[in-house]
N, C-alpha and C positions, 0 to 999 in steps of 0.2 A: 197411886200410892206405891204399885206395885215397881212402875217405870222409875220413879225416884228413888226410891229406897228398897235395898233387894231384902228377902225374908231370910232369916237364920234358917239355917239345918233344922235345930230342935223345934223351931216353930213351924217349921213346913212338915218335917214328922207329926209332930200334933194336928197340923192340918189337913193330913192325908186322914187320918183317923176320921177327924169331921166330918169335911167336905173333899172327898177324892178327886170330883172332878175338878174343881178348883185347883188344889195340889198339882194334876196332871197339867192344866194348862198353864200353868206358873211353871213348871218344869220343864215345857213343850218351848218357851217364851226364853227360856234360858238357854236351852239350846239351840234354838235358830241363833239368839246372840251371838252367842260364840262360833256358831258355821258364820256368819256374818263379819265376827271380826277375823276369822283365819280371812275369808276372802278378801277382806279387805289388804291386811297382811301381805298376802301373795300377790295380790295387783300392786300393792305400792312396789316390794321388791321387783318384782316384774319391770313397772315403771322406771325404776332404779336403774335398773341393768340394760334397761333401753339409753336409759337417760347418758348412760357410760360410753353405749355403745357408738351414740349418736355424737356423744362429744369426741368418741375416738375419729367416727368418720370425718366428724367437722376438721379435726387437728388435718388428718390427711388431707381431705378435701383442700383443707388450704394451702399446705405445701404445695398439691398439686399445682392447686391456682396461682401461687406464687411464680412456681416455675412456667407454667403458661403465659404469664404475664410476662415474665421475663425472654420468653420464647419470642410469644407476641411485641412485643419493644424490640429485640434482635430483629426479627421477621419485617418490621416494619421500618427499622433503620434500612435492611438491608435493600425493601423494597424501595425505597428512596434512592438510595444510592445506584440502582439496576435502571430506573427512571432516569436519573441524572444521565448515568452512562450512555441510557439510550437515545436523550436529547442530544449529548454530544455526537455520538456516532449517525443520527441523523443530520446533523449540523456539517460532520466532516462528509458524510455521504453527499451532500446538497454541495458544498464547496468543490468536493470531487468532481461533481458533475458540473460544476460552472467552469473549473478549471480545464476539463478536458474538452469540453463547449468552445472555451475561448482559444487551448491551443489546437483543436482542429480549426476553426477559423483563422488563424493564424498561417496553419499549414497551410491552407488552402488559397490565403494570399499570397505566402511564399512562391507557393506554386505558379500561381499566375502572373505575380511578379518575375518570378525568373522565366518564363516561359514567352513573358512580352521583350524582358531585355535580353534574353541569350540564345532565345530562337533563331533570328535573323543569321547569328553571328559563328552557331554552331558546324553549319557548313565548311565556312571558312577555316576554323578553328582544324576541323578534323583532316584537313590539306594541307596545315603547316606542318614544317618537319619538327622533330627533338628539337629543344633547345641545346646551342652549341656557343661555346665562347669564341668570342671575335676576335680575341687575340692572338687565336692561331694562324687567322688569315694576316696577319700583320708580322709576324714573328718567323713564318718558317719562309716567305717569298724572300724576305731580308737578309736572311742566312743563305740560302742557295745561290740569290743573285750574286753575293760574293765570291763563289767559289765558281759560277759561271756554268751551273747543272743545273738547267732549268726545263723542264717539259711541261711546259704545259698545254694541253690537247682538247681544243674546242670544237664540237660539233658544227659543221659550217653551216656559217649565218647566211647564207646566199652569196658568198664569195669565197674565193678559193682561199685552201688553209696553209698554202705555203705564204700570202700576202700577210697572215696573222704574224705566223712563226716567225716572219722575216721581221716584221715589228715588235715584236717579244724580246727578237735576239738582239737588233737595235737598240732598245730602250733597256736598259735592266731594271728596272722601275717601276715596267709596265704593270707587272703584276699586282703590286703593291698599291699603285693607283688606282687601276679599275677595280680592285677591291674595294677600295677604300670609297670610292665614288656609288659603288653599287654592291654591297655585298648579300644583301640577301633577294634582290630583283630579279636575277639572273642564273646569280650559280647558287645550285641548292645542295653540295655537298663537297668534301674533299677528301682525297686518297692518298695515303701515305703508304709509296713503294717498300719493296725490300734494303731500297741502295738512297732511302730519305728523299726521294723525288717528288714534290706534291703533283699531282694530276687531279686537275677541276673538271668538274662534269657541268656541264651546261644544261639546265632545261629550261632555257627560255628560247625554245624552239621558233617564236612568231616576231624575234626580233630582226629586223630588218637588214640589209647591208646599208643603209644610207644612215642607222642610228650606230652603228657598229664602226663608222667612218669619222662618224662626228666625235662618237666619245675618243674615238682614240685622236 
């Protein structure tokens, strides 16, 4: 009955005079109930503050989570791009290695081919004179043949030099015909003097007297 219905203060004072122990017990229960209500109120307030704090933290964490998700998405995209670039660089490296290997093989093949084809002729090419125009051989003797001043000097071909000079002076077109028949075989140069007279130097020392007489 006491729990369901509170005793008014006047009746409690009357009960205090009749039964003080019961009145004290009722007062103690009332004080205990009041303290319990206060504790509950404080607990509720504390819980409300915690809820507000947690809500604030949840909002902050939600914003951070959004940023982290955005960063994660960007990093994932960048990671994918880096993987693709790495694959492309690996492919380029493989292609470069293959191209280098092919170039090495081609260079080796060209070296072998060049050594086989040009090796025997290198010694011959080294002994050849510098290229020159053959028109000088045909123009100069004809010009000097008309003026009558031709001085062709040939080393002895196992025969007297006077015979060669005699045949040359008797035949004005000797120089042109001789150079036309063999411009490179026996004559290896043309020296032009100060007076314009051609001096032909012969390097065919192995030419015999019979070959000279046959040619003339």
